[in-house]
Structures are given as structure tokens and as C-alpha cells.
C-alpha positions as a LaTeX table, in Angstrom:
\begin{tabular}{lrrr}
\hline
Residue & $x$ (\AA) & $y$ (\AA) & $z$ (\AA) \\
\hline
Met1 & $-127.65$ & 50.66 & 76.17 \\
Ser2 & $-124.89$ & 53.23 & 76.59 \\
Thr3 & $-125.65$ & 56.74 & 77.76 \\
Arg4 & $-125.40$ & 59.15 & 74.82 \\
Ile5 & $-124.00$ & 62.63 & 75.47 \\
Gly6 & $-124.10$ & 65.23 & 72.69 \\
Ile7 & $-121.33$ & 67.85 & 72.65 \\
Val8 & $-122.75$ & 71.08 & 71.17 \\
Gly9 & $-121.86$ & 74.75 & 70.89 \\
Met10 & $-121.09$ & 77.56 & 68.48 \\
Pro11 & $-118.62$ & 76.88 & 65.65 \\
Asn12 & $-115.04$ & 77.02 & 66.94 \\
Ala13 & $-116.17$ & 76.90 & 70.58 \\
Gly14 & $-113.77$ & 74.00 & 71.18 \\
Lys15 & $-116.16$ & 71.07 & 70.84 \\
Ser16 & $-113.92$ & 68.80 & 68.78 \\
Ser17 & $-110.88$ & 69.71 & 70.89 \\
Leu18 & $-112.82$ & 68.72 & 73.99 \\
Phe19 & $-113.93$ & 65.54 & 72.24 \\
Asn20 & $-110.29$ & 64.71 & 71.54 \\
Ala21 & $-109.35$ & 65.43 & 75.14 \\
Leu22 & $-112.14$ & 63.25 & 76.48 \\
Thr23 & $-111.71$ & 60.33 & 74.13 \\
Ser24 & $-108.22$ & 60.55 & 72.59 \\
Ala25 & $-110.11$ & 59.59 & 69.44 \\
Gly26 & $-108.39$ & 62.07 & 67.15 \\
Ala27 & $-111.54$ & 63.70 & 65.80 \\
Glu28 & $-110.70$ & 66.45 & 63.30 \\
Ala29 & $-110.50$ & 69.87 & 64.94 \\
Ala30 & $-109.79$ & 72.81 & 62.62 \\
Asn31 & $-109.99$ & 76.59 & 62.90 \\
Tyr32 & $-113.02$ & 77.16 & 60.64 \\
Pro33 & $-116.76$ & 76.60 & 61.03 \\
Phe34 & $-118.45$ & 73.27 & 60.28 \\
Thr35 & $-115.34$ & 71.13 & 60.55 \\
Thr36 & $-117.68$ & 68.50 & 61.97 \\
Ile37 & $-120.44$ & 67.55 & 59.51 \\
Glu38 & $-121.38$ & 64.08 & 60.70 \\
Pro39 & $-121.17$ & 63.65 & 64.48 \\
Asn40 & $-118.04$ & 61.88 & 65.62 \\
Val41 & $-118.91$ & 59.19 & 68.15 \\
Ala42 & $-116.54$ & 57.69 & 70.69 \\
Val43 & $-117.37$ & 54.96 & 73.17 \\
Val44 & $-115.58$ & 55.96 & 76.36 \\
Pro45 & $-115.00$ & 53.56 & 79.28 \\
Val46 & $-116.21$ & 54.89 & 82.61 \\
Arg47 & $-113.48$ & 53.87 & 85.05 \\
Asp48 & $-114.37$ & 53.35 & 88.70 \\
Glu49 & $-111.77$ & 52.51 & 91.35 \\
Arg50 & $-114.43$ & 50.72 & 93.39 \\
Leu51 & $-114.74$ & 48.05 & 90.71 \\
Glu52 & $-110.97$ & 47.63 & 90.66 \\
Gln53 & $-111.05$ & 46.82 & 94.39 \\
Val54 & $-113.99$ & 44.43 & 93.95 \\
Ala55 & $-112.27$ & 42.65 & 91.05 \\
Ser56 & $-109.07$ & 42.20 & 93.05 \\
Thr57 & $-110.97$ & 40.96 & 96.11 \\
Val58 & $-113.01$ & 38.27 & 94.34 \\
Gly59 & $-110.30$ & 37.20 & 91.86 \\
Ala60 & $-112.12$ & 38.32 & 88.72 \\
Ser61 & $-110.70$ & 37.34 & 85.34 \\
Glu62 & $-110.88$ & 40.86 & 83.88 \\
Ile63 & $-112.54$ & 44.24 & 84.29 \\
Val64 & $-115.19$ & 45.38 & 81.83 \\
Trp65 & $-116.06$ & 49.06 & 82.18 \\
Asp66 & $-119.46$ & 50.49 & 81.44 \\
Thr67 & $-119.36$ & 53.12 & 78.70 \\
Ile68 & $-120.68$ & 56.52 & 77.69 \\
Asp69 & $-121.05$ & 57.48 & 74.04 \\
Phe70 & $-119.83$ & 61.01 & 73.35 \\
His71 & $-121.23$ & 62.53 & 70.13 \\
Asp72 & $-119.30$ & 65.50 & 68.73 \\
Ile73 & $-122.11$ & 67.41 & 66.98 \\
Ala74 & $-121.34$ & 70.21 & 64.54 \\
Gly75 & $-121.59$ & 73.85 & 65.58 \\
Leu76 & $-125.00$ & 75.51 & 65.59 \\
Val77 & $-125.55$ & 79.03 & 64.27 \\
Ala78 & $-128.42$ & 81.50 & 64.38 \\
Gly79 & $-131.21$ & 80.24 & 62.15 \\
Ala80 & $-130.35$ & 76.56 & 62.67 \\
His81 & $-134.02$ & 75.73 & 63.34 \\
Lys82 & $-134.75$ & 76.98 & 59.79 \\
Gly83 & $-131.93$ & 74.92 & 58.32 \\
Glu84 & $-129.15$ & 77.54 & 58.43 \\
Gly85 & $-125.69$ & 75.97 & 58.57 \\
Leu86 & $-127.16$ & 72.49 & 58.01 \\
Gly87 & $-129.05$ & 73.12 & 61.24 \\
Asn88 & $-131.92$ & 70.69 & 60.75 \\
Lys89 & $-129.50$ & 67.77 & 60.49 \\
Phe90 & $-127.56$ & 68.89 & 63.54 \\
Leu91 & $-130.73$ & 69.37 & 65.61 \\
Ala92 & $-131.80$ & 65.84 & 64.71 \\
Asn93 & $-128.44$ & 64.56 & 65.97 \\
Ile94 & $-128.98$ & 66.34 & 69.31 \\
Arg95 & $-132.48$ & 64.86 & 69.58 \\
Glu96 & $-131.00$ & 61.35 & 69.67 \\
Thr97 & $-128.88$ & 62.02 & 72.78 \\
Asp98 & $-129.73$ & 61.64 & 76.48 \\
Ala99 & $-128.03$ & 64.82 & 77.67 \\
Ile100 & $-126.17$ & 67.83 & 76.30 \\
Val101 & $-122.66$ & 69.04 & 76.98 \\
His102 & $-122.76$ & 72.69 & 75.89 \\
Val103 & $-119.24$ & 73.97 & 75.19 \\
Val104 & $-118.95$ & 77.73 & 75.61 \\
Arg105 & $-115.95$ & 79.75 & 74.47 \\
Ala106 & $-114.59$ & 81.67 & 77.46 \\
His107 & $-110.96$ & 82.15 & 76.37 \\
Gly108 & $-109.37$ & 85.15 & 74.69 \\
Asp109 & $-107.15$ & 83.48 & 72.07 \\
Glu110 & $-107.39$ & 85.89 & 69.12 \\
Asn111 & $-106.01$ & 83.23 & 66.78 \\
Val112 & $-109.26$ & 81.29 & 67.06 \\
Ile113 & $-111.90$ & 82.78 & 64.78 \\
His114 & $-115.33$ & 83.50 & 66.26 \\
Pro115 & $-118.11$ & 83.24 & 63.63 \\
Glu116 & $-119.60$ & 86.55 & 64.83 \\
Gly117 & $-116.29$ & 88.33 & 65.43 \\
Arg118 & $-116.53$ & 88.69 & 69.22 \\
Val119 & $-116.05$ & 86.75 & 72.45 \\
Asp120 & $-119.24$ & 86.89 & 74.51 \\
Pro121 & $-120.04$ & 83.62 & 76.34 \\
Leu122 & $-123.58$ & 84.61 & 77.36 \\
Ala123 & $-124.44$ & 85.76 & 73.83 \\
Asp124 & $-123.18$ & 82.42 & 72.48 \\
Ile125 & $-125.25$ & 80.54 & 75.04 \\
Glu126 & $-128.32$ & 82.58 & 74.09 \\
Thr127 & $-127.79$ & 81.78 & 70.41 \\
Ile128 & $-127.73$ & 78.04 & 71.03 \\
Glu129 & $-130.57$ & 78.07 & 73.54 \\
Thr130 & $-132.73$ & 80.20 & 71.25 \\
Glu131 & $-132.28$ & 77.75 & 68.39 \\
Leu132 & $-133.21$ & 74.81 & 70.61 \\
Val133 & $-136.28$ & 76.64 & 71.93 \\
Leu134 & $-137.44$ & 77.59 & 68.42 \\
Ala135 & $-136.91$ & 74.04 & 67.17 \\
Asp136 & $-138.96$ & 72.73 & 70.10 \\
Leu137 & $-141.69$ & 75.30 & 69.46 \\
Glu138 & $-142.07$ & 74.14 & 65.86 \\
Gln139 & $-142.16$ & 70.54 & 67.04 \\
Ala140 & $-144.78$ & 71.23 & 69.72 \\
Glu141 & $-147.02$ & 73.20 & 67.36 \\
Arg142 & $-146.98$ & 70.35 & 64.85 \\
Arg143 & $-147.66$ & 67.81 & 67.59 \\
Ile144 & $-150.60$ & 69.66 & 69.13 \\
Asp145 & $-152.58$ & 69.67 & 65.88 \\
Arg146 & $-152.54$ & 65.87 & 65.77 \\
Val147 & $-153.20$ & 65.46 & 69.51 \\
Ala148 & $-156.11$ & 67.93 & 69.48 \\
Lys149 & $-157.90$ & 65.84 & 66.85 \\
Gln150 & $-157.48$ & 62.72 & 69.03 \\
Ala151 & $-158.73$ & 64.63 & 72.07 \\
Arg152 & $-161.88$ & 65.72 & 70.23 \\
Gly153 & $-162.51$ & 62.05 & 69.52 \\
Gly154 & $-162.71$ & 61.31 & 73.26 \\
Asp155 & $-159.17$ & 60.08 & 73.89 \\
Arg156 & $-158.54$ & 61.02 & 77.57 \\
Ala157 & $-154.77$ & 60.64 & 77.34 \\
Ala158 & $-154.74$ & 62.87 & 74.26 \\
Ala159 & $-156.83$ & 65.46 & 76.10 \\
Ala160 & $-154.29$ & 65.54 & 78.95 \\
Glu161 & $-151.44$ & 65.76 & 76.46 \\
Glu162 & $-153.13$ & 68.66 & 74.67 \\
Val163 & $-153.36$ & 70.63 & 77.91 \\
Trp164 & $-149.69$ & 69.87 & 78.60 \\
Leu165 & $-148.64$ & 70.88 & 75.10 \\
Arg166 & $-150.40$ & 74.23 & 75.47 \\
Glu167 & $-148.37$ & 74.82 & 78.65 \\
Val168 & $-145.21$ & 73.74 & 76.82 \\
Ile169 & $-145.91$ & 76.12 & 73.93 \\
Ala170 & $-146.51$ & 79.01 & 76.34 \\
Glu171 & $-143.17$ & 78.34 & 78.06 \\
Leu172 & $-141.31$ & 78.10 & 74.76 \\
Gln173 & $-142.90$ & 81.29 & 73.45 \\
Ala174 & $-141.57$ & 82.97 & 76.60 \\
Gly175 & $-138.09$ & 81.62 & 75.79 \\
Arg176 & $-138.07$ & 79.05 & 78.57 \\
Pro177 & $-137.12$ & 75.35 & 78.20 \\
Val178 & $-139.54$ & 72.42 & 78.28 \\
Arg179 & $-137.78$ & 70.80 & 81.24 \\
Gly180 & $-139.76$ & 73.06 & 83.59 \\
Val181 & $-143.11$ & 71.54 & 82.52 \\
Pro182 & $-143.57$ & 67.99 & 83.87 \\
Ala183 & $-145.55$ & 65.59 & 81.68 \\
Pro184 & $-149.07$ & 64.72 & 82.94 \\
Glu185 & $-149.67$ & 61.42 & 84.73 \\
Glu186 & $-152.57$ & 60.73 & 82.37 \\
Ala187 & $-150.19$ & 60.88 & 79.38 \\
Pro188 & $-146.85$ & 59.51 & 80.65 \\
His189 & $-145.44$ & 59.12 & 77.13 \\
Ala190 & $-146.12$ & 62.74 & 76.14 \\
Ala191 & $-142.56$ & 63.91 & 76.78 \\
Arg192 & $-141.08$ & 60.98 & 74.85 \\
Asp193 & $-143.43$ & 61.55 & 71.92 \\
Leu194 & $-142.53$ & 65.23 & 71.75 \\
Gly195 & $-138.79$ & 64.51 & 71.82 \\
Ser196 & $-137.96$ & 67.97 & 73.12 \\
Leu197 & $-134.42$ & 69.29 & 72.89 \\
Thr198 & $-134.80$ & 71.70 & 75.82 \\
Ala199 & $-136.05$ & 68.92 & 78.10 \\
Lys200 & $-132.60$ & 67.33 & 78.07 \\
Pro201 & $-130.31$ & 67.97 & 81.05 \\
Val202 & $-127.39$ & 70.29 & 80.28 \\
Leu203 & $-123.79$ & 70.50 & 81.41 \\
Phe204 & $-122.05$ & 73.75 & 80.46 \\
Val205 & $-118.34$ & 73.34 & 79.79 \\
Ala206 & $-116.56$ & 76.69 & 79.88 \\
Asn207 & $-113.59$ & 76.48 & 77.50 \\
Val208 & $-111.27$ & 78.75 & 79.46 \\
Asp209 & $-107.76$ & 80.18 & 79.05 \\
Glu210 & $-104.83$ & 77.95 & 79.96 \\
Asp211 & $-104.23$ & 79.62 & 83.33 \\
Ala212 & $-107.92$ & 79.72 & 84.36 \\
Gly213 & $-109.37$ & 76.98 & 86.51 \\
Glu214 & $-112.79$ & 78.29 & 87.45 \\
Val215 & $-116.07$ & 78.62 & 85.60 \\
Pro216 & $-116.61$ & 82.33 & 84.81 \\
Ala217 & $-119.20$ & 83.79 & 87.15 \\
Ala218 & $-121.63$ & 84.72 & 84.38 \\
Ile219 & $-121.71$ & 81.16 & 83.04 \\
Ala220 & $-122.00$ & 79.66 & 86.53 \\
Glu221 & $-124.92$ & 81.96 & 87.37 \\
His222 & $-126.68$ & 81.13 & 84.10 \\
Ala223 & $-126.25$ & 77.40 & 84.73 \\
Val224 & $-127.83$ & 77.73 & 88.17 \\
Ala225 & $-130.75$ & 79.71 & 86.73 \\
Gln226 & $-131.31$ & 76.99 & 84.11 \\
Gly227 & $-131.12$ & 74.11 & 86.58 \\
Ala228 & $-127.96$ & 72.97 & 84.81 \\
Arg229 & $-124.41$ & 72.23 & 85.92 \\
Ala230 & $-121.09$ & 73.77 & 84.85 \\
Val231 & $-117.38$ & 72.89 & 84.78 \\
Ala232 & $-114.27$ & 74.63 & 83.43 \\
Val233 & $-111.82$ & 73.00 & 81.01 \\
Ser234 & $-109.02$ & 74.31 & 78.82 \\
Ser235 & $-109.74$ & 72.28 & 75.70 \\
Arg236 & $-106.43$ & 73.34 & 74.16 \\
Ile237 & $-104.32$ & 72.01 & 77.03 \\
Glu238 & $-106.34$ & 68.85 & 77.41 \\
Ser239 & $-106.29$ & 68.00 & 73.72 \\
Glu240 & $-102.51$ & 68.46 & 73.73 \\
Leu241 & $-102.20$ & 66.18 & 76.77 \\
Ala242 & $-104.33$ & 63.59 & 74.97 \\
Glu243 & $-101.69$ & 63.40 & 72.22 \\
Leu244 & $-98.96$ & 62.39 & 74.69 \\
Asp245 & $-98.36$ & 58.87 & 75.89 \\
Glu246 & $-99.82$ & 57.96 & 79.26 \\
Gln247 & $-96.64$ & 58.49 & 81.30 \\
Glu248 & $-95.82$ & 61.86 & 79.71 \\
Ala249 & $-99.37$ & 63.09 & 80.18 \\
Ala250 & $-99.39$ & 61.97 & 83.82 \\
Ala251 & $-96.08$ & 63.75 & 84.47 \\
Met252 & $-97.26$ & 66.97 & 82.86 \\
Arg253 & $-100.57$ & 66.85 & 84.70 \\
Ala254 & $-98.74$ & 66.28 & 88.00 \\
Glu255 & $-96.57$ & 69.32 & 87.28 \\
Met256 & $-99.65$ & 71.42 & 86.47 \\
Thr257 & $-101.42$ & 70.39 & 89.70 \\
Ala258 & $-98.34$ & 70.56 & 91.94 \\
Gly259 & $-99.62$ & 73.77 & 93.46 \\
Gly260 & $-102.71$ & 72.07 & 94.83 \\
Gly261 & $-104.86$ & 72.13 & 91.70 \\
Asp262 & $-107.52$ & 69.60 & 90.82 \\
Ala263 & $-105.93$ & 66.32 & 89.71 \\
Val264 & $-109.19$ & 64.99 & 88.24 \\
Thr265 & $-109.00$ & 64.62 & 84.46 \\
Pro266 & $-111.53$ & 66.30 & 82.16 \\
Leu267 & $-113.04$ & 62.92 & 81.31 \\
Glu268 & $-113.55$ & 62.09 & 84.97 \\
Arg269 & $-114.97$ & 65.54 & 85.64 \\
Val270 & $-117.40$ & 65.52 & 82.70 \\
Val271 & $-118.46$ & 61.92 & 83.31 \\
Arg272 & $-119.07$ & 62.66 & 87.00 \\
Glu273 & $-121.23$ & 65.65 & 86.13 \\
Ala274 & $-123.04$ & 63.71 & 83.37 \\
Phe275 & $-123.98$ & 60.99 & 85.86 \\
Ala276 & $-125.24$ & 63.66 & 88.24 \\
Leu277 & $-127.30$ & 65.24 & 85.45 \\
Leu278 & $-129.01$ & 61.97 & 84.56 \\
Asp279 & $-129.44$ & 60.85 & 88.19 \\
Leu280 & $-127.71$ & 57.52 & 87.51 \\
Leu281 & $-126.23$ & 55.09 & 89.98 \\
Val282 & $-123.53$ & 52.50 & 89.37 \\
Phe283 & $-123.75$ & 48.82 & 90.25 \\
Phe284 & $-121.36$ & 45.92 & 89.72 \\
Thr285 & $-121.30$ & 42.24 & 88.87 \\
Ala286 & $-118.21$ & 40.16 & 89.67 \\
Gly287 & $-117.18$ & 36.58 & 90.39 \\
Glu288 & $-114.10$ & 34.44 & 90.78 \\
Ala289 & $-112.49$ & 33.75 & 87.38 \\
Lys290 & $-115.34$ & 35.73 & 85.79 \\
Pro291 & $-115.39$ & 39.29 & 84.46 \\
Ala292 & $-116.02$ & 42.13 & 86.91 \\
Gln293 & $-118.30$ & 44.63 & 85.22 \\
Ser294 & $-119.83$ & 48.03 & 85.95 \\
Trp295 & $-123.32$ & 49.10 & 84.86 \\
His296 & $-125.41$ & 52.20 & 85.31 \\
Leu297 & $-129.08$ & 52.46 & 86.18 \\
Arg298 & $-131.52$ & 55.30 & 86.79 \\
Arg299 & $-131.71$ & 56.02 & 90.51 \\
Gly300 & $-134.83$ & 54.64 & 92.19 \\
Leu301 & $-135.16$ & 51.53 & 90.02 \\
Ser302 & $-135.17$ & 47.98 & 91.39 \\
Val303 & $-132.83$ & 45.03 & 91.18 \\
Trp304 & $-135.27$ & 43.56 & 88.62 \\
His305 & $-134.54$ & 46.56 & 86.38 \\
Ala306 & $-130.81$ & 46.08 & 87.04 \\
Ala307 & $-131.15$ & 42.47 & 85.86 \\
Gly308 & $-132.59$ & 43.81 & 82.62 \\
Glu309 & $-129.50$ & 45.96 & 82.09 \\
Ile310 & $-127.39$ & 42.82 & 82.26 \\
His311 & $-129.60$ & 40.77 & 79.91 \\
Thr312 & $-133.28$ & 40.59 & 79.09 \\
Asp313 & $-133.26$ & 36.80 & 79.62 \\
Ile314 & $-131.95$ & 37.29 & 83.17 \\
Gln315 & $-134.70$ & 39.81 & 83.88 \\
Arg316 & $-137.37$ & 37.54 & 82.37 \\
Gly317 & $-136.34$ & 34.57 & 84.53 \\
Phe318 & $-135.54$ & 36.59 & 87.69 \\
Val319 & $-135.91$ & 34.60 & 90.93 \\
Arg320 & $-133.88$ & 36.55 & 93.49 \\
Ala321 & $-130.56$ & 38.35 & 93.80 \\
Glu322 & $-127.60$ & 38.23 & 96.15 \\
Val323 & $-126.77$ & 41.84 & 97.04 \\
Ile324 & $-123.93$ & 43.44 & 98.96 \\
Gly325 & $-122.37$ & 46.90 & 99.06 \\
Trp326 & $-118.99$ & 47.04 & 97.38 \\
Arg327 & $-117.22$ & 48.21 & 100.54 \\
Glu328 & $-118.77$ & 45.41 & 102.62 \\
Leu329 & $-117.60$ & 42.86 & 100.05 \\
Val330 & $-114.04$ & 44.21 & 100.02 \\
Asp331 & $-113.88$ & 44.45 & 103.83 \\
Ala332 & $-115.09$ & 40.84 & 104.11 \\
Gly333 & $-112.39$ & 39.62 & 101.74 \\
Gly334 & $-114.88$ & 38.15 & 99.28 \\
Tyr335 & $-118.20$ & 36.36 & 99.12 \\
Ala336 & $-117.30$ & 33.61 & 101.60 \\
Gly337 & $-116.34$ & 36.15 & 104.25 \\
Ala338 & $-119.48$ & 38.18 & 103.52 \\
Arg339 & $-121.66$ & 35.11 & 104.04 \\
Glu340 & $-119.97$ & 34.46 & 107.38 \\
Arg341 & $-120.59$ & 38.05 & 108.43 \\
Gly342 & $-124.17$ & 37.95 & 107.21 \\
Thr343 & $-123.68$ & 40.97 & 104.95 \\
Leu344 & $-124.53$ & 39.13 & 101.72 \\
Arg345 & $-128.31$ & 39.51 & 101.46 \\
Leu346 & $-130.98$ & 37.79 & 99.38 \\
Glu347 & $-133.37$ & 40.31 & 97.85 \\
Gly348 & $-136.55$ & 40.04 & 95.80 \\
Arg349 & $-137.35$ & 41.88 & 92.58 \\
Asp350 & $-138.63$ & 45.02 & 94.34 \\
Tyr351 & $-135.35$ & 45.79 & 96.14 \\
Ala352 & $-134.33$ & 49.39 & 95.34 \\
Met353 & $-130.76$ & 49.47 & 94.06 \\
Ala354 & $-128.15$ & 51.58 & 95.83 \\
Asp355 & $-125.05$ & 53.12 & 94.29 \\
Gly356 & $-122.13$ & 50.69 & 94.59 \\
Asp357 & $-124.20$ & 47.53 & 95.02 \\
Val358 & $-122.65$ & 44.27 & 93.84 \\
Ile359 & $-125.31$ & 41.82 & 92.65 \\
Asn360 & $-125.51$ & 38.21 & 91.57 \\
Val361 & $-128.90$ & 37.45 & 89.98 \\
Lys362 & $-130.39$ & 33.99 & 90.31 \\
Phe363 & $-132.72$ & 33.24 & 87.40 \\
Thr364 & $-134.43$ & 30.41 & 85.56 \\
Pro365 & $-133.37$ & 30.09 & 81.90 \\
\hline
\end{tabular}
């Protein structure tokens, strides 16, 4: 299943422009609130030069990139948790994502209308975060009534969840996110059942002026305080580049970075940070005259779990796996050379996957 990233922010913060820059999908981006009603979704390939080297080394037939789904969710406004600005629908869209990209207006273009008539990045952040906290508080208060009844009936897991929910409610009432309250071991599904918005990891994207390359200090400091991450992007420039053909865009980007600027594209930057947020690693499958493919997996999981990402039948019939680091495979010139060097290992189902592993799972149909 693809990783789902929700792009959120105040109306006219630059969400749809960023979406266009990331995906070249041409999502509508207009200078008035609520341009986006239904979330635009784009399936974006996650390119990785390591897989290109692996594919070339083993003589793969093609490269199949893993993907991330970017959801362009409409702008939130104050009162969204009560349904203002179609807020309930938008909050439900956020709830279905794995992580949040929070676009914050940090540019001074007076031609772009701000719904509250001012440019104040921290105030905008507070508006969005307050709505998410209030939505979570309503959700937690509804949930605890049901759980408390189960706890009174002697359900030990429900009793542990009730204690946790009371801690969650206290944090939310203080304006703090749920992510700071770990779910109890006795009720491991409590967090999933609550479906909290403020438990999701967050990447702040500062939509800066064309000549700015750094995240404004106030946004960077807020991100650190929230345990989040932050990057700077000029959505206007990047959406314009996305409209050019590949060669023109590359030439313009080279001109813009000629002075030593960052040559990494916004997609690469956001994807990199999204992977860091979700603590994901990348692994590969590849064979001669077969597709070379990238996959992602939560860090700390085993090769048996990796087999399940490829196909549930492969996981069900798992016997063992051939495993090698991508660099070792390339340096050996392929699988035959790796076997001669002894760097192609046989591992059982409990082997903990490492970032960049190339695996070949042996299984019984």
C-alpha cells in the first residue's frame, strides 16, 4: 500500500501550487479560498539512484518505482472542527493519510489574498493546529464514553485505554498534540481506534519568496518544538518549472543553483523528509530480464514483513531469503560475483531489514 501524504494549510497558502510542483498533475490552483473541494490525489514515483545502479548491474528488464500518494486537501479555516468552510469533510480527508505536509505562507506577495487579511505564519500554523486539536478532543471525548462502559464490565484492555484516553484529553485540553502520549501496551490498538489527527507526523513546508532559500526562523523553531520537520519551497517558482518540459526545467534549475544553491528538487526534498518522518527504509528486488523494483518498509521490521509488501502469497509461503546490500551487489558485478565473494547471504524470517537491501525471497506456493 502506498504511503499517503496529506497537503494541508490555510486557504491560499500555496497547497495546490505545491501539489502541481511535486506531481506536475495540473491540479487547479486559483487565487480564492476553497478552490480544492475534493482532495486531488497524485501517485508520485519515488526515484532512487541506487535502484538504477542495481538494475543496470543485474540486467533488469525495467525499473518500477515505489510510490507516494500526495493528497491536496482543501484549506482549513477557524471553526473547521464545527463544520466551518466544509471543515468536517476536510478533517475526514486528513484522517485517512499517514502524515501531514503543512504548507505555511511565508511570502509577501500582496497579489495573493490572505483569508484573514494579513501575513503571519505562526498565526496560520496556530489556526490549523487548533482545529486539529479541537477535532481530536471531540473524537476522544466520544470514544471515552464507549470505552468506560467496557472497562466497567471488566475488560482489562478497555480499562488501560480509558486511562490513556484521559491522558490524551488532558493534553488536548492544554493545546498539545496526541503524538506525545504513547498508547498503552495493554491496549496496542488504542491509537488506531482513536484515529487522531495530531498523532500524525508533520512536515512544515514554508512557502517562501522567490529569492528566499531558508525556512524562516520562527517556523523552524516551532517545528523543533513540535517534534516536526521543516523545509522551504517557493511554490510559485516550482509550479512554473513544472509547466516546462524536462530539458527547459533542468536548464532553468541549473541557472538558479549556479551560485552553489541546493540542486535537489522539491519532490526529492519533500519525499526525503516524508520518509524520515515515517521512519521508513527502502529495499529492492531485481533479477536478470525481470523488473527491478523499490519498496518501502517501516524501520525495524523483518524480511518476512518485507515479503508481505511484495505479495501476501510470498509472505505466507516464506522459506528463506537471499539478501545483499545494494552497494555490495553493484561492486560484485551481479549475483554470480556476490556468490563468489560470499556477500550474498541466506537469511531466515526474523532477519531485520536494512535500508538498501536487495532481497530474493524463496517461498512455497
